[in-house]
C-alpha positions in Angstrom: -34.8 -61.3 -63.2 -33.8 -59.4 -66.4 -30.7 -58.1 -67.5 -30.1 -54.3 -68.3 -30.4 -55.0 -72.3 -34.0 -56.9 -71.5 -34.8 -53.8 -69.6 -33.4 -51.3 -72.2 -35.7 -53.4 -74.8 -38.9 -53.4 -72.7 -38.9 -49.9 -72.3 -38.1 -49.4 -76.2 -40.8 -51.5 -76.9 -43.5 -50.3 -74.4 -42.8 -46.6 -75.8 -42.4 -47.3 -79.7 -39.3 -45.3 -79.6 -36.4 -47.1 -81.3 -34.6 -43.8 -81.0 -33.9 -44.1 -77.0 -30.2 -44.9 -77.1 -28.2 -46.6 -74.9 -26.5 -43.4 -73.5 -29.7 -42.1 -72.9 -30.4 -44.9 -70.9 -27.4 -45.0 -69.1 -28.4 -41.7 -67.5 -31.8 -42.9 -66.6 -30.6 -45.9 -65.0 -28.2 -43.6 -62.8 -31.2 -41.1 -61.8 -33.3 -44.4 -61.1 -30.2 -46.3 -59.3 -29.7 -42.7 -57.1 -33.8 -42.6 -56.3 -33.6 -46.3 -55.0 -30.6 -45.4 -52.6 -32.4 -42.5 -51.1 -35.9 -44.0 -51.2 -36.1 -47.6 -50.5 -35.7 -49.5 -47.6 -35.9 -53.1 -48.9 -34.4 -56.4 -47.2 -32.3 -57.7 -50.1 -30.2 -54.3 -49.6 -29.8 -55.1 -45.7 -26.6 -57.5 -45.0 -25.4 -58.7 -41.5 -21.6 -59.3 -41.3 -20.0 -61.1 -38.8 -16.5 -59.7 -37.8 -14.0 -61.3 -35.0 -11.5 -58.4 -35.2 -8.1 -58.8 -33.6 -7.0 -54.7 -33.5 -9.5 -51.5 -32.9 -10.2 -50.3 -35.8 -11.3 -53.0 -37.8 -11.9 -52.7 -41.9 -15.6 -53.2 -42.6 -14.8 -52.4 -46.2 -12.8 -55.6 -46.6 -15.7 -57.2 -47.1 -15.8 -55.7 -50.6 -13.8 -58.0 -51.7 -15.9 -60.9 -50.7 -18.8 -59.0 -53.2 -20.9 -58.5 -50.0 -20.1 -54.6 -50.3 -19.1 -54.3 -53.7 -21.0 -51.1 -54.0 -21.3 -48.1 -51.9 -22.5 -48.7 -48.1 -23.9 -47.4 -44.6 -23.6 -49.4 -41.3 -27.1 -49.5 -39.6 -26.1 -51.0 -36.4 -23.1 -52.8 -34.6 -24.1 -55.6 -32.1 -22.6 -58.4 -30.0 -23.9 -61.5 -28.1 -24.2 -60.8 -24.3 -25.9 -63.0 -21.2 -28.9 -61.0 -21.6 -29.1 -61.1 -25.2 -28.0 -58.9 -28.4 -26.4 -55.5 -27.1 -26.5 -53.2 -29.6 -23.4 -50.4 -29.5 -24.3 -47.2 -29.5 -23.0 -44.9 -32.4 -20.7 -41.9 -31.3 -18.0 -39.6 -32.7 -14.2 -40.8 -33.2 -13.3 -38.1 -30.1 -16.1 -40.0 -28.1 -14.5 -43.2 -28.9 -10.5 -42.1 -28.3 -12.2 -40.9 -24.7 -13.3 -44.4 -23.9 -10.7 -46.8 -26.1 -8.6 -47.7 -23.1 -11.2 -47.8 -20.4 -12.0 -52.0 -19.6 -15.6 -53.4 -19.4 -18.1 -54.1 -22.0 -17.9 -52.4 -25.6 -20.9 -49.8 -25.2 -20.0 -47.5 -28.1 -18.8 -47.6 -31.9 -17.6 -44.9 -35.0 -17.0 -45.1 -38.4 -14.3 -43.5 -40.3 -13.9 -44.4 -44.0 -13.9 -48.1 -44.1 -12.7 -48.3 -40.4 -14.7 -49.3 -37.1 -13.8 -48.3 -33.9 -15.6 -50.2 -31.1 -14.7 -48.8 -27.2 -13.9 -50.2 -24.9 -12.4 -52.8 -27.3 -13.0 -56.3 -27.0 -12.1 -59.4 -29.3 -15.6 -61.0 -29.8 -17.9 -61.7 -32.5 -19.4 -58.5 -33.5 -22.3 -58.4 -35.9 -22.5 -55.6 -38.1 -25.6 -54.5 -40.0 -25.0 -52.8 -43.4 -27.5 -51.0 -45.8 -25.3 -51.7 -49.2 -25.9 -49.3 -52.2 -27.3 -50.0 -55.3 -24.8 -49.0 -58.3 -26.1 -48.2 -62.0 -26.5 -50.5 -64.6 -24.3 -50.0 -67.6 -23.3 -53.2 -69.3 -26.1 -55.3 -71.4 -25.8 -57.7 -68.9 -25.6 -55.7 -65.5 -28.0 -56.9 -62.8 -28.7 -55.7 -59.2 -30.0 -56.8 -56.6 -32.9 -54.3 -57.2 -33.3 -55.6 -60.8 -33.3 -59.3 -59.7 -35.8 -59.0 -56.8 -37.9 -55.9 -57.6 -37.2 -55.1 -61.8 -40.5 -53.3 -61.9 -38.9 -50.3 -59.7 -36.4 -50.4 -63.1 -39.3 -50.5 -65.1 -41.4 -47.6 -64.0 -38.1 -45.4 -63.2 -37.3 -45.8 -67.1 -39.8 -45.2 -68.4 -41.2 -42.2 -66.9 -37.3 -40.7 -67.7 -38.3 -41.7 -71.4 -41.8 -40.4 -71.7 -40.5 -37.0 -70.2 -37.9 -37.0 -72.6 -40.6 -37.8 -75.5 -42.6 -35.0 -73.9 -45.7 -37.3 -73.1 -45.9 -36.1 -69.7 -49.4 -38.1 -69.1 -47.8 -41.2 -69.7 -44.9 -40.0 -67.8 -46.7 -39.0 -64.6 -48.3 -42.7 -64.8 -45.1 -44.3 -64.7 -44.0 -42.1 -61.8 -47.0 -43.2 -59.9 -46.6 -46.9 -60.6 -43.0 -46.6 -59.4 -44.2 -44.6 -56.2 -46.4 -47.3 -55.4 -44.4 -49.6 -56.5 -41.6 -48.3 -53.9 -44.0 -47.4 -51.1 -45.5 -51.3 -51.6 -41.9 -52.5 -50.8 -40.9 -50.7 -47.6 -44.6 -51.4 -46.3 -43.9 -55.3 -46.5 -40.6 -55.8 -46.1 -40.3 -56.7 -42.1 -38.5 -55.0 -39.0 -36.5 -56.3 -36.3 -37.3 -54.8 -32.9 -34.2 -54.4 -30.2 -35.0 -55.7 -27.2 -34.7 -52.9 -24.6 -31.9 -53.6 -21.9 -29.2 -51.2 -20.6 -27.2 -51.4 -24.2 -30.8 -50.7 -26.4 -33.3 -48.4 -26.7 -36.0 -50.3 -28.4 -35.1 -48.6 -32.3 -36.0 -51.1 -35.2 -34.0 -51.5 -37.8 -34.5 -53.2 -41.5 -33.4 -56.7 -41.8 
């Protein structure tokens, strides 16, 4: 589980380039982190948040304070435990939730507005909110994130590709580009999926867990 200083030193050792400054590395780290946010579906990026709200809407962003959501995130699924198993709410618009908000009965739909999550019809029960956490770029020498901890090769290969492109060694850059893409594909193909059971609330779609 390397920190950012160790990743940078590894890049300099492999390329035999001592002129690769920290400023260059920071740009490359940001580029790799942006690619990870677009391309990687890893289990380590998924968090299950169990929330029992007393008001509607309720704040998903409150989990930032606990460190669970210390970076950007995207809500994947909202569900609750019903008599026939977990029931998944359907995402919809804020306007649609407003039309449903005063209805009675079991929760059916949800909408996200900023850090606020609206449920309709509303019930003060425990909801499970599945989120996909964003990856923060490495900046300080002591920095590490969930990807550098669990899948450090992504940063090794991604930054080495950038370093060789900077050095205009395009053959080496292409080699590390392929290694990076293979690592992304390997992780995406081996991570587990959960398939939602089919009932009145669910369509059987799957989500990363």
